[in-house]
C-alpha positions in Angstrom: 92.4 152.5 213.0 89.2 154.4 213.6 86.0 152.5 213.4 84.6 153.2 209.6 80.9 153.2 210.9 79.3 157.0 212.2 80.5 158.0 215.4 78.3 156.5 218.2 77.0 153.6 216.2 75.5 150.3 217.9 78.3 148.2 218.7 81.0 150.2 217.1 84.2 150.1 219.8 85.3 154.2 219.1 88.8 155.1 219.1 90.2 157.8 221.2 93.4 159.6 220.8 94.1 161.2 224.5 96.7 164.2 225.4 97.8 164.5 229.1 99.4 167.4 231.0 100.6 165.7 234.1 101.4 169.4 235.6 98.7 170.9 235.2 96.4 172.2 238.2 99.4 172.0 240.6 100.0 168.2 239.6 96.6 167.1 239.7 97.0 166.4 235.6 99.2 163.4 236.8 96.5 161.7 239.1 93.3 162.5 237.2 94.4 162.4 233.7 94.8 158.3 233.8 91.8 158.1 236.0 89.7 159.8 232.9 91.9 157.3 230.6 90.8 154.4 232.9 87.2 155.2 233.0 87.1 155.6 228.9 88.4 151.9 229.0 86.1 150.9 231.0 83.2 152.5 229.0 84.7 150.0 225.9 86.4 153.2 224.7 89.7 152.1 222.6 92.7 154.7 223.8 95.5 156.1 221.7 98.0 157.9 223.4 99.1 160.6 221.9 100.9 162.7 224.5 104.5 163.3 223.8 107.2 164.6 225.4 106.1 168.2 224.9 103.4 171.1 223.8 104.6 170.3 220.0 105.5 166.8 220.5 101.9 166.6 221.3 100.8 168.7 218.5 102.5 166.9 216.0 101.1 163.4 217.0 97.4 164.9 217.1 97.8 166.2 213.8 98.7 162.6 212.2 96.3 160.9 214.1 93.5 163.0 212.7 94.8 163.5 209.1 95.3 159.3 209.2 91.6 158.8 210.2 93.3 157.1 213.4 90.7 158.3 216.0 86.9 159.2 216.4 87.3 161.9 219.1 90.7 164.0 220.5 90.9 164.3 224.4 92.7 167.1 226.4 93.0 166.7 229.6 94.5 169.5 231.4 93.1 173.5 231.9 92.4 176.0 229.0 95.8 175.7 227.4 95.3 171.9 226.6 91.8 173.3 225.4 93.9 175.6 223.3 96.2 172.8 221.9 93.2 170.5 221.0 91.0 173.0 219.5 93.8 174.1 217.1 93.8 170.1 216.1 90.4 169.7 216.0 89.0 172.6 214.1 87.5 172.6 210.9 87.8 168.9 210.9 85.5 166.2 211.9 86.7 164.7 214.8 84.9 166.5 217.9 86.9 167.1 221.1 86.6 165.8 224.9 87.7 168.0 227.7 88.8 166.1 231.1 89.5 169.8 232.8 92.0 169.7 235.7 94.2 172.8 235.5 94.2 176.0 237.3 91.9 177.4 234.9 89.4 175.8 233.2 86.9 178.5 231.8 86.0 176.8 228.2 85.4 173.7 230.7 82.9 175.9 232.9 81.4 177.9 229.5 80.6 173.9 228.0 79.6 172.6 231.7 81.7 169.8 231.6 82.9 168.6 235.1 85.7 170.1 236.8 88.3 167.7 238.6 85.9 164.5 238.2 87.3 162.0 235.2 85.0 159.7 235.5 81.8 162.3 235.0 83.6 163.7 232.0 84.6 160.6 230.6 80.9 159.3 230.7 79.6 162.4 229.4 82.1 162.7 226.3 80.8 159.1 225.2 77.7 159.8 225.7 78.1 162.9 223.5 79.7 160.9 220.6 76.7 161.0 218.7 75.2 164.0 219.0 78.2 166.8 219.7 77.5 169.9 220.2 78.7 172.5 217.5 80.3 176.2 218.6 82.0 178.8 217.4 85.5 180.0 217.9 87.4 183.2 217.4 90.4 182.9 214.4 93.5 185.1 215.3 96.3 186.3 212.9 99.3 187.9 214.8 102.7 188.7 213.8 104.0 185.7 214.3 101.0 182.9 214.0 97.3 182.0 213.1 95.8 180.6 215.7 92.1 179.5 216.8 90.8 180.5 220.6 87.8 179.3 222.7 87.7 182.4 225.3 89.2 185.1 224.3 92.6 186.5 222.7 93.6 189.6 224.8 96.2 192.4 224.0 96.8 194.4 226.5 97.7 194.9 230.1 96.3 191.3 231.3 98.8 190.2 228.4 101.3 192.0 229.7 100.8 191.0 233.0 100.6 187.5 231.8 103.7 187.6 230.0 105.9 188.6 233.5 104.1 186.2 235.2 105.1 183.2 232.7 108.4 184.4 232.9 109.3 183.6 236.6 109.5 180.6 238.4 108.3 181.6 241.7 106.0 182.4 243.5 103.8 179.6 242.5 100.2 179.9 242.2 97.8 183.2 242.1 100.8 185.0 243.8 102.4 185.0 241.0 100.0 187.1 238.9 99.0 189.2 241.9 103.3 190.2 242.0 103.2 190.5 238.1 100.2 193.0 238.1 101.9 194.7 240.7 105.1 195.0 239.3 103.2 196.3 235.6 101.3 199.0 237.2 104.8 200.6 238.5 105.5 201.5 234.6 102.4 201.0 233.1 100.6 203.5 230.4 98.0 203.2 228.7 97.9 201.7 225.2 96.8 203.6 222.2 95.2 201.1 219.4 94.6 201.8 216.2 91.5 199.2 215.7 89.5 198.3 212.8 85.8 197.1 214.3 83.2 195.0 211.5 85.2 197.6 209.0 84.9 201.0 210.9 88.3 202.4 211.8 88.2 204.0 215.4 91.5 205.2 218.0 91.1 203.5 221.1 93.0 204.7 224.0 92.6 202.0 226.9 94.6 199.7 229.3 93.6 196.3 227.2 91.8 195.1 224.8 89.9 191.5 224.8 88.5 189.6 221.7 86.0 187.2 223.8 84.1 184.0 222.3 83.0 182.9 225.7 82.0 184.6 228.5 85.1 184.4 230.9 89.0 183.5 230.8 91.9 183.6 233.0 89.9 181.3 236.2 87.0 182.9 236.0 87.2 186.4 235.5 84.0 187.2 233.6 85.3 189.8 231.3 81.8 189.3 228.4 79.3 187.9 230.7 76.9 188.1 227.9 78.8 186.2 225.3 77.9 183.1 223.9 79.6 180.4 221.4 77.1 179.7 219.0 75.9 183.2 217.9 78.3 183.8 215.7 79.2 187.2 216.9 82.4 188.2 219.1 82.5 190.3 221.9 85.4 193.0 221.9 86.4 194.1 225.4 87.7 197.4 226.2 88.6 199.4 229.4 89.3 202.4 228.3 92.1 204.9 230.2 91.8 205.3 233.7 94.1 205.8 236.7 96.2 203.0 237.8 94.1 203.2 241.2 91.3 203.2 239.3 92.4 200.1 237.4 92.8 198.2 240.7 89.4 199.3 242.1 88.0 197.9 238.9 89.6 194.9 238.1 88.3 192.3 240.9 85.3 192.7 239.9 85.6 191.0 236.5 85.0 187.6 238.5 81.3 188.8 238.7 80.4 190.6 235.9 80.4 194.1 237.7 82.8 195.7 236.0 80.4 196.3 232.6 78.9 199.3 234.9 81.8 201.2 234.8 82.2 204.1 232.6 85.8 203.0 231.5 84.4 199.5 230.3 83.0 199.1 227.2 81.8 195.8 225.3 81.1 195.7 221.5 79.3 192.9 219.6 81.8 192.3 216.5 82.7 189.7 213.6 85.9 191.5 213.0 88.5 192.8 215.0 91.8 194.4 213.9 94.2 196.1 216.8 97.5 197.7 215.9 99.9 199.3 218.5 103.6 198.5 219.0 105.2 196.1 221.5 102.1 194.6 223.0 101.5 191.1 223.2 99.0 189.1 222.6 97.7 185.7 224.4 94.9 183.7 223.4 93.3 181.3 225.7 96.4 182.1 228.3 98.9 181.0 225.8 101.5 183.7 224.2 100.4 184.1 220.5 102.8 187.0 219.0 102.5 190.4 219.3 100.4 193.0 217.8 99.1 193.7 215.0 96.5 191.1 215.4 93.7 190.8 213.3 90.3 188.4 214.6 87.4 187.1 213.1 84.8 184.5 214.3 84.8 181.1 212.8 81.4 180.0 212.8 80.3 176.3 214.0 83.9 175.5 213.6 84.3 173.1 216.2 82.2 169.9 217.4 82.8 169.5 221.1 82.0 166.5 223.0 79.5 168.5 225.8 75.6 168.8 226.7 73.9 170.2 224.2 73.9 174.1 225.4 
């Protein structure tokens, strides 16, 4: 049972519910996750294991622990997929989220300045921040099949199609799978005609992709919206308008430095709500499959408490 004292009170034994992904980061989670737990316990934290057999099992364990008031904080160990799980458990509650980043993509951790692949430092940061959690915005999305919160982005377009293709393949492992998936999809890809509504204003877009960003990066360091912040009450709609496939291949690497924003086909629109309609276009949120268009996204201001340095 979680302490009845305020979180961070002197003499309190805090309870952290922990969900680990042992397969994250090509197996790093199996090593670093237990080290994170050991450091929490060394710092006097009581740990409640919530991992379960799979993603859905972990979600159910997490929901129950939060509903019953059994934990003072929820910690997830893994990449952005695990952060996505955590925010969808903690959003709108008083339970703060702690992150032990050890995945192949750790964009949320980079934004929040949480040490990556450093379980001792991440655990100490979480415990030290218990009394003063950072409060951040999230995006709230609704697609054809689900309602979800996201921290980094919700994307619908070429990048989401590549993500879907790569997720269907078991081989090769690592980044090469996404490179090959991109080349495969380029052979048949055509621009997508979106019907959009941005802050209530209708607009037609003929583009390669649209992504609604809450944070600056996604996909392992792609700085799609370099000026986005997670506590400004706004989202950034990232649009790549129709260009040739050759030009797309030239522009794409520039997202890792933010230089893409100067390209004439790139547009970034500050907004509070976006609706995107098209046919046959998948949606990926924080790298996780989130249904198909149509999608409506709105900002969810100050909806998450996270154990990180105050920005």
